[in-house]
C-alpha positions as CSV (number, residue, x, y, z in Angstrom):
1,M,-25.1,8.9,-23.5
2,K,-21.9,11.0,-23.8
3,H,-21.2,10.1,-20.0
4,L,-20.7,6.6,-20.6
5,Q,-17.0,6.8,-20.4
6,E,-17.3,8.0,-16.8
7,L,-19.9,5.7,-16.2
8,L,-17.4,2.8,-16.9
9,Y,-14.8,4.5,-15.0
10,L,-17.0,4.3,-12.1
11,L,-17.9,0.7,-12.1
12,G,-14.1,0.1,-12.6
13,S,-13.0,2.0,-9.4
14,V,-15.7,0.2,-7.6
15,G,-14.6,-3.0,-9.1
16,F,-11.5,-2.2,-8.1
17,I,-12.5,-1.4,-4.4
18,V,-14.6,-4.2,-4.2
19,G,-11.7,-6.5,-5.1
20,L,-9.5,-4.9,-2.9
21,K,-12.4,-5.5,-0.2
22,M,-12.5,-9.4,-0.9
23,M,-9.0,-9.7,-1.6
24,G,-9.3,-9.4,2.4
25,K,-10.0,-12.6,3.4
26,P,-8.6,-16.0,2.1
27,D,-11.9,-17.6,0.8
28,S,-13.3,-14.4,-1.2
29,A,-9.5,-13.4,-2.6
30,R,-9.7,-15.2,-5.6
31,K,-13.6,-13.6,-6.6
32,G,-12.1,-10.3,-5.4
33,N,-9.3,-10.7,-7.7
34,L,-11.5,-11.4,-11.1
35,V,-13.9,-8.6,-9.8
36,A,-11.2,-6.2,-9.8
37,A,-9.8,-7.4,-13.5
38,A,-13.1,-7.3,-14.4
39,G,-13.2,-3.2,-13.1
40,M,-9.9,-3.0,-15.3
41,A,-11.2,-4.2,-18.2
42,L,-14.4,-1.7,-17.8
43,A,-11.7,0.6,-17.7
44,V,-9.7,0.0,-20.8
45,I,-13.2,-0.2,-23.0
46,G,-14.0,3.5,-22.1
47,V,-10.4,4.3,-22.3
48,L,-10.4,2.7,-26.3
49,F,-13.6,3.2,-27.3
50,F,-15.8,5.9,-25.6
51,N,-14.1,9.1,-25.6
52,W,-16.8,11.6,-26.2
53,V,-16.0,14.5,-28.4
54,D,-18.3,17.7,-28.7
55,D,-19.1,19.0,-32.5
56,G,-19.6,22.6,-30.8
57,A,-22.7,22.5,-31.6
58,G,-24.5,20.7,-28.6
59,G,-23.7,17.1,-29.9
60,G,-21.0,14.7,-30.3
61,S,-19.6,11.5,-31.1
62,F,-17.7,8.9,-29.6
63,E,-13.9,8.9,-31.0
64,I,-12.0,5.7,-30.5
65,T,-8.3,5.8,-29.7
66,G,-5.8,6.1,-32.4
67,N,-3.4,2.9,-33.0
68,L,-5.9,0.7,-31.8
69,G,-4.3,-1.9,-33.7
70,L,-1.1,-1.8,-32.0
71,I,-2.4,-1.3,-28.3
72,L,-5.0,-5.0,-29.1
73,G,-1.7,-6.1,-29.9
74,A,0.4,-5.1,-27.3
75,I,-2.9,-6.6,-25.0
76,A,-3.1,-9.5,-26.4
77,V,0.9,-10.0,-26.2
78,G,0.6,-9.3,-22.6
79,T,-2.0,-11.3,-22.2
80,L,-0.4,-14.6,-23.6
81,I,3.0,-13.8,-21.8
82,G,1.2,-13.1,-18.1
83,T,-0.9,-16.7,-18.8
84,L,2.2,-18.3,-19.8
85,I,4.4,-16.9,-16.7
86,A,1.3,-17.4,-14.1
87,K,0.7,-21.0,-15.0
88,K,4.1,-22.3,-15.2
89,V,5.8,-20.5,-12.3
90,K,6.1,-22.7,-9.2
91,M,4.6,-21.1,-5.7
92,T,8.6,-21.0,-4.7
93,K,8.5,-18.2,-7.2
94,M,5.8,-16.5,-6.7
95,P,7.4,-14.1,-4.6
96,E,9.8,-13.2,-7.6
97,M,7.2,-13.0,-10.1
98,V,5.4,-10.4,-7.7
99,S,8.5,-8.3,-7.8
100,L,8.7,-8.7,-11.4
101,F,5.6,-7.8,-12.2
102,N,5.5,-5.0,-9.9
103,G,8.8,-3.2,-11.8
104,M,7.0,-3.4,-15.1
105,G,4.5,-0.9,-13.4
106,G,7.0,1.2,-12.3
107,L,8.5,1.2,-15.8
108,C,5.0,1.7,-17.6
109,A,4.9,5.0,-15.0
110,A,8.5,5.9,-15.8
111,L,7.4,5.6,-19.5
112,I,4.2,7.6,-19.1
113,S,6.5,10.3,-17.5
114,I,9.3,10.5,-20.5
115,I,6.3,10.3,-23.2
116,E,4.8,13.5,-21.7
117,W,7.6,15.0,-21.3
118,R,9.2,14.7,-24.9
119,G,5.5,16.1,-25.9
120,I,5.7,18.9,-23.9
121,I,9.5,20.1,-25.2
122,S,8.4,19.5,-28.7
123,P,8.5,23.1,-31.0
124,E,5.2,22.8,-31.1
125,T,4.7,23.4,-27.2
126,A,5.3,26.2,-25.5
127,A,7.8,24.6,-23.0
128,E,7.7,28.0,-20.9
129,A,4.2,27.6,-20.3
130,I,4.4,24.0,-18.2
131,P,2.1,24.4,-15.2
132,L,3.8,23.7,-11.8
133,G,1.1,20.9,-11.3
134,H,1.7,19.3,-14.4
135,Y,5.5,19.5,-14.2
136,L,5.6,17.8,-10.3
137,A,3.4,14.5,-11.6
138,I,5.4,14.2,-14.8
139,M,8.8,14.3,-12.6
140,A,6.8,12.3,-9.5
141,G,6.0,9.9,-11.7
142,L,9.6,9.4,-13.6
143,I,11.4,9.4,-10.0
144,I,9.0,6.9,-8.4
145,G,8.7,5.0,-11.5
146,T,11.9,4.6,-11.5
147,V,13.4,3.7,-8.7
148,S,10.0,0.9,-8.0
149,F,11.7,-0.4,-11.5
150,I,15.2,-1.0,-10.4
151,G,14.3,-1.6,-7.0
152,S,11.8,-4.4,-8.2
153,M,14.2,-5.8,-10.3
154,V,16.9,-6.1,-7.4
155,A,14.4,-7.8,-5.3
156,W,14.1,-10.4,-7.9
157,G,17.3,-11.0,-8.5
158,K,18.0,-11.3,-4.7
159,L,14.9,-13.1,-4.1
160,S,16.1,-15.3,-6.9
161,G,19.5,-16.4,-5.4
162,K,20.9,-14.3,-8.5
163,L,22.3,-11.4,-6.6
164,G,23.9,-11.1,-3.0
165,D,23.6,-8.0,-0.8
166,F,25.7,-5.2,-1.8
167,R,27.2,-2.5,1.1
168,F,30.0,-0.4,1.7
169,P,30.8,2.3,4.5
170,G,28.7,5.1,4.6
171,Q,26.3,3.7,2.0
172,Q,23.2,4.9,3.5
173,Y,25.2,8.5,3.6
174,I,25.7,8.3,-0.1
175,N,21.9,7.0,-1.1
176,M,20.6,10.5,0.9
177,I,23.2,12.4,-1.2
178,M,21.9,10.5,-4.2
179,L,18.4,11.2,-3.5
180,L,19.2,15.0,-2.8
181,A,20.9,15.5,-6.0
182,I,17.6,13.5,-7.7
183,L,15.9,16.7,-6.6
184,G,18.0,19.2,-7.5
185,A,18.5,18.0,-11.1
186,A,14.1,17.9,-11.4
187,Y,14.4,21.5,-9.8
188,M,17.2,22.6,-12.5
189,N,15.1,21.3,-14.9
190,Y,12.0,23.1,-14.9
191,G,14.5,26.2,-15.6
192,A,16.3,24.2,-18.4
193,A,13.2,23.1,-20.1
194,A,12.1,26.8,-21.2
195,E,15.1,26.9,-23.7
196,G,14.0,22.8,-24.9
197,N,17.2,21.1,-23.0
198,S,16.8,18.2,-21.4
199,L,19.8,17.4,-20.2
200,Y,18.7,17.6,-16.4
201,F,15.6,15.6,-17.1
202,Y,18.1,12.6,-18.4
203,L,20.4,12.9,-15.4
204,T,17.1,12.8,-13.5
205,I,16.6,9.3,-14.9
206,G,20.2,8.5,-14.7
207,L,20.1,9.3,-10.9
208,A,16.7,7.3,-9.7
209,F,17.8,4.5,-11.8
210,I,21.5,4.4,-9.4
211,Y,19.4,5.1,-6.3
212,G,17.2,2.5,-7.0
213,L,20.2,-0.1,-6.9
214,L,21.5,1.2,-3.8
215,F,18.3,1.4,-2.6
216,V,17.6,-2.1,-2.3
217,F,20.9,-3.5,-2.9
218,P,21.9,-3.5,1.2
219,I,18.5,-4.2,2.6
220,G,19.3,-8.2,4.2
221,G,17.1,-11.2,3.0
222,A,14.5,-11.6,5.7
223,D,13.5,-7.8,5.0
224,M,12.7,-8.8,1.5
225,P,8.7,-8.9,2.4
226,V,8.7,-5.6,3.7
227,V,10.9,-4.0,0.6
228,I,8.4,-6.1,-1.9
229,S,4.9,-4.2,-0.1
230,L,7.0,-0.9,0.5
231,L,7.8,-1.1,-3.8
232,N,4.5,-1.8,-4.4
233,S,3.0,1.2,-2.7
234,F,5.8,3.4,-5.1
235,T,4.3,2.0,-8.2
236,G,0.7,3.0,-7.1
237,V,1.9,6.2,-6.3
238,A,3.9,6.2,-9.5
239,A,0.4,5.1,-11.3
240,A,-1.3,7.7,-9.5
241,C,0.6,10.4,-11.3
242,G,-0.1,9.0,-14.7
243,G,-3.7,9.4,-13.6
244,F,-3.3,13.2,-13.0
245,L,-1.5,14.1,-16.1
246,Y,-3.9,12.2,-18.3
247,H,-7.2,13.8,-16.1
248,N,-8.0,10.0,-15.6
249,N,-10.3,9.4,-12.6
250,V,-10.1,5.9,-12.8
251,M,-6.3,5.6,-13.1
252,L,-5.7,7.6,-10.3
253,M,-8.4,6.0,-8.1
254,G,-6.2,2.3,-9.0
255,G,-2.9,4.1,-8.5
256,I,-4.0,5.6,-4.9
257,L,-5.7,2.1,-4.0
258,V,-2.4,0.3,-4.9
259,G,-0.3,2.9,-2.8
260,S,-2.4,2.7,-0.1
261,A,-2.9,-0.6,-0.1
262,G,0.8,-1.4,-0.2
263,T,1.4,1.1,2.7
264,I,-0.9,0.0,4.9
265,L,0.7,-3.6,4.1
266,T,4.3,-2.4,4.8
267,V,3.0,-0.9,7.9
268,V,1.8,-4.5,9.0
269,M,5.2,-5.9,8.4
270,C,7.1,-4.1,9.8
271,K,4.5,-4.2,13.1
272,A,5.1,-7.8,11.9
273,M,9.0,-7.9,12.7
274,N,8.5,-5.1,15.5
275,R,10.6,-2.8,13.8
276,S,10.0,0.6,12.2
277,L,10.5,1.0,8.3
278,L,13.6,3.0,9.0
279,N,15.5,0.3,11.0
280,V,14.6,-2.2,8.3
281,L,16.1,0.3,5.3
282,L,19.1,0.4,7.5
283,G,19.4,-2.5,9.9
284,N,20.4,-4.6,7.3
285,F,18.9,-7.7,8.7
286,G,19.1,-10.9,7.1
287,G,22.4,-9.8,5.5
288,S,24.7,-12.6,3.9
289,S,27.0,-11.0,6.8
290,A,24.9,-12.8,9.4
291,A,26.3,-15.3,11.7
292,A,25.3,-18.7,10.9
293,G,25.6,-22.3,12.2
294,A,24.5,-25.0,14.5
295,T,26.6,-24.5,17.4
296,N,24.3,-24.0,20.6
297,A,26.4,-21.2,22.6
298,S,24.7,-23.3,26.3
299,G,26.2,-26.5,24.9
300,G,22.4,-27.9,24.2
301,T,22.8,-30.8,22.3
302,V,19.5,-31.7,19.1
303,R,17.5,-34.6,19.6
304,E,16.9,-36.2,16.5
305,V,13.5,-38.6,16.0
306,Q,11.9,-41.0,13.6
307,A,8.6,-40.6,11.6
308,T,7.3,-43.8,13.4
309,D,7.6,-42.4,16.8
310,V,6.4,-38.5,15.2
311,A,3.3,-40.8,13.9
312,I,2.5,-42.7,17.1
313,M,3.1,-39.5,19.0
314,M,0.6,-37.0,16.7
315,K,-2.0,-40.0,16.1
316,Y,-2.8,-40.4,19.6
317,A,-2.5,-36.3,20.4
318,N,-6.1,-34.4,21.0
319,K,-4.9,-31.2,19.0
320,V,-2.0,-30.7,16.4
321,I,-1.1,-27.1,15.4
322,V,1.0,-27.0,11.6
323,V,3.3,-24.4,11.8
324,P,4.1,-23.8,7.9
325,G,7.1,-21.6,6.4
326,Y,9.3,-21.7,3.3
327,G,10.6,-25.1,3.2
328,L,7.0,-26.1,2.5
329,A,6.6,-24.1,-0.6
330,V,10.0,-25.0,-1.6
331,A,9.8,-29.1,-1.4
332,Q,6.0,-28.6,-2.7
333,A,4.8,-30.3,0.2
334,Q,1.3,-28.5,1.1
335,H,-0.6,-31.6,-0.5
336,V,0.8,-34.0,1.4
337,V,0.6,-32.0,4.9
338,H,-3.2,-31.7,3.8
339,E,-3.4,-35.7,3.2
340,L,-1.7,-35.3,6.5
341,E,-4.4,-33.2,8.3
342,T,-7.5,-35.0,6.9
343,M,-5.7,-38.6,8.3
344,L,-5.4,-37.2,11.7
345,E,-8.7,-35.2,11.5
346,A,-10.5,-38.7,11.0
347,E,-8.4,-40.6,14.3
348,G,-10.2,-37.6,15.9
349,V,-7.2,-34.8,16.3
350,D,-8.1,-31.3,16.1
351,V,-5.8,-29.9,13.4
352,K,-5.0,-25.8,12.9
353,Y,-2.3,-23.9,10.8
354,A,-0.3,-21.1,12.8
355,I,0.4,-18.0,10.3
356,H,3.1,-15.5,10.9
357,P,2.6,-12.9,8.7
358,V,6.2,-12.7,7.4
359,A,6.3,-16.9,6.8
360,G,7.7,-17.3,3.6
361,R,9.6,-14.6,1.0
362,M,6.1,-12.3,1.0
363,P,2.7,-11.7,2.5
364,G,0.9,-14.1,2.8
365,H,2.6,-16.7,0.6
366,M,1.4,-19.4,3.4
367,N,-1.8,-18.5,2.6
368,V,-2.1,-18.7,-0.9
369,L,0.0,-21.8,-0.7
370,L,-2.2,-23.8,1.3
371,A,-5.4,-22.5,-0.3
372,E,-3.5,-24.1,-3.1
373,S,-3.7,-27.7,-1.8
374,N,-7.8,-27.3,-0.7
375,V,-6.9,-26.7,2.9
376,S,-10.1,-25.0,5.0
377,Y,-9.7,-21.2,5.4
378,D,-11.0,-21.3,8.6
379,K,-8.2,-23.7,9.5
380,L,-5.7,-21.0,9.1
381,V,-5.3,-19.0,12.2
382,E,-3.3,-15.8,12.2
383,M,-0.2,-15.2,15.0
384,E,-2.4,-13.1,18.0
385,H,-4.8,-15.9,17.9
386,V,-3.4,-18.9,17.5
387,N,-0.5,-17.7,20.3
388,P,-3.0,-18.8,23.3
389,E,-3.3,-21.8,22.0
390,F,0.2,-23.5,21.9
391,A,0.3,-24.5,26.0
392,A,-2.8,-26.4,25.5
393,T,-1.3,-27.9,22.0
394,D,0.1,-31.9,22.2
395,V,2.3,-31.5,19.1
396,V,3.2,-29.0,17.0
397,L,4.6,-29.7,13.5
398,V,6.8,-26.8,12.2
399,V,7.3,-27.5,8.5
400,G,9.9,-25.3,6.8
401,A,9.6,-22.5,9.3
402,N,12.7,-21.1,11.2
403,D,13.0,-17.3,12.3
404,V,9.3,-17.2,13.3
405,V,9.6,-19.8,16.0
406,N,13.3,-18.7,17.2
407,P,12.6,-18.1,21.0
408,A,15.9,-15.7,20.6
409,A,13.5,-12.9,19.6
410,K,12.6,-13.0,23.0
411,T,15.2,-14.2,24.9
412,D,18.7,-13.1,23.2
413,P,18.7,-8.8,23.3
414,S,22.0,-9.2,21.1
415,S,20.0,-11.0,18.3
416,P,19.0,-9.3,15.3
417,I,15.2,-10.6,15.6
418,Y,14.8,-9.6,19.1
419,G,11.8,-8.1,19.8
420,M,10.3,-9.5,16.9
421,P,6.8,-11.2,17.7
422,I,7.1,-15.0,17.3
423,L,4.9,-18.1,17.3
424,D,5.1,-19.4,20.9
425,V,5.7,-23.2,20.1
426,E,7.9,-23.7,22.6
427,N,4.8,-23.4,24.9
428,S,3.6,-26.9,23.7
429,K,3.9,-30.3,24.9
430,Q,6.2,-31.4,22.0
431,I,7.7,-29.9,19.0
432,I,8.6,-31.8,15.9
433,V,10.4,-29.8,13.0
434,L,11.1,-31.0,9.6
435,K,14.1,-29.6,8.5
436,R,16.8,-30.6,5.7
437,S,19.7,-29.9,7.8
438,M,20.9,-27.2,10.7
439,K,21.2,-24.7,8.2
440,S,20.1,-21.4,9.3
441,G,17.3,-19.6,8.2
442,Y,16.8,-16.7,6.2
443,A,18.2,-14.4,9.2
444,G,20.8,-16.0,8.7
445,I,21.3,-17.0,12.9
446,E,20.4,-19.8,14.9
447,N,17.4,-21.2,15.9
448,E,17.6,-22.0,20.0
449,L,14.4,-23.6,19.5
450,F,16.4,-26.8,18.1
451,F,18.3,-27.3,21.4
452,N,14.8,-27.5,23.4
453,P,14.3,-30.7,25.0
454,K,10.7,-30.8,23.9
455,C,12.0,-30.4,19.9
456,G,12.4,-33.5,18.1
457,M,14.3,-33.0,14.8
458,L,12.9,-35.2,11.8
459,F,15.6,-34.3,8.9
460,G,15.1,-34.8,5.2
461,D,13.1,-33.3,2.6
462,A,9.6,-31.9,3.7
463,K,7.5,-33.4,1.3
464,D,9.2,-36.9,2.0
465,S,9.1,-36.6,5.4
466,L,5.5,-35.7,5.3
467,Q,5.1,-38.7,3.2
468,K,6.9,-41.2,5.3
469,L,4.6,-39.4,8.7
470,V,1.2,-40.2,6.8
471,N,2.5,-44.2,5.6
472,E,3.2,-44.5,9.3
473,L,-0.4,-43.4,10.6
474,K,-1.6,-46.0,8.0
475,V,-0.2,-48.8,9.8
476,V,0.1,-47.7,13.5
């Protein structure tokens, strides 16, 4: 009976693992989220109600956590706020919400370290007896959590358009000096703790705060999916430090899972862009200083098409591949594109969706977007599997995507996206691009695809253009 808390922790950890496994596939991701949430609920119940206390005579009893009313009240308020935000957030704002929630996780980890530190240097505690392992866990949680919180807030500001890029000469060297200063302050703090002096502790917080700002500010907009994944792994590591501090196995397990999953996802994102993590952090890809425009250096021209012509072309095609991008999310056009897909399939057309790993503003953005409109999961084809199919495709419909279909990644060594794997849409027989204007994409560079003789531009809002195609298909 006294091991009931450990049992709940075990079940919670299993819930985390199974839920994470289920999130690896679109058709089971929703259930996986619920399984992981159930695991967390079991872990919280174990912490609050099943803390076994021995009576020294071979027996004991469960002890309810103190301040239970405040804790349950905070859970209720957090649940209410989270539910309202989740229900109201638009799909285009999902990356910002992920950054915001991730930042809250980092802040919690930092606050845990601050609370633990205040307990260590209290007059009732022998500060000079701080175990080194315990001290390292406190400082690691403090530094990593603070950087994750501030970095996530900057990422939120950049994704929402409230913050731009901020760079100055030698900034990366300043960042390295700041990192060394943080480690130095943390080292000095260990000696000062014996005297009850917290000066270096709060200096560490201040330096970590500044480092979090300088760490994310210069990173270009097109690299934000990678940064979000990296910051997510930071939050996981910081949470794991809290597990060490409290000797809480389920907290440790959850932190390790989040940290490792975030790290793996960061590696996957870097691989999808064919760039190292160091290059992402130092390369400033997609920053505001990138060249933008619609002038083709080779003197090519843009061919504009009308909805009627595109509808006829697609109706009599054997195979159509849709390439979704952030513009699809902005226009909230996922339901209309699914309607178009259904109509084409009724005409005997084979329709698929080509998914690039970094399409959108965060990993999996397009998968979630299309799942919202009930697009069948087996129609979502990853880049490495769909690229060989483009040569046998009659029409490719590019909806709001830009950089992930730009041939400059393969043909222009001077391009900042050179070497990034892209969707080979230029190999198809006909290409139709739905776009508001000739404005450059998130990376701020011109797209050579638009000047390809096989490419036709259907200008306008993506949702309106798709609705025109649906209407035309009904009459052609």
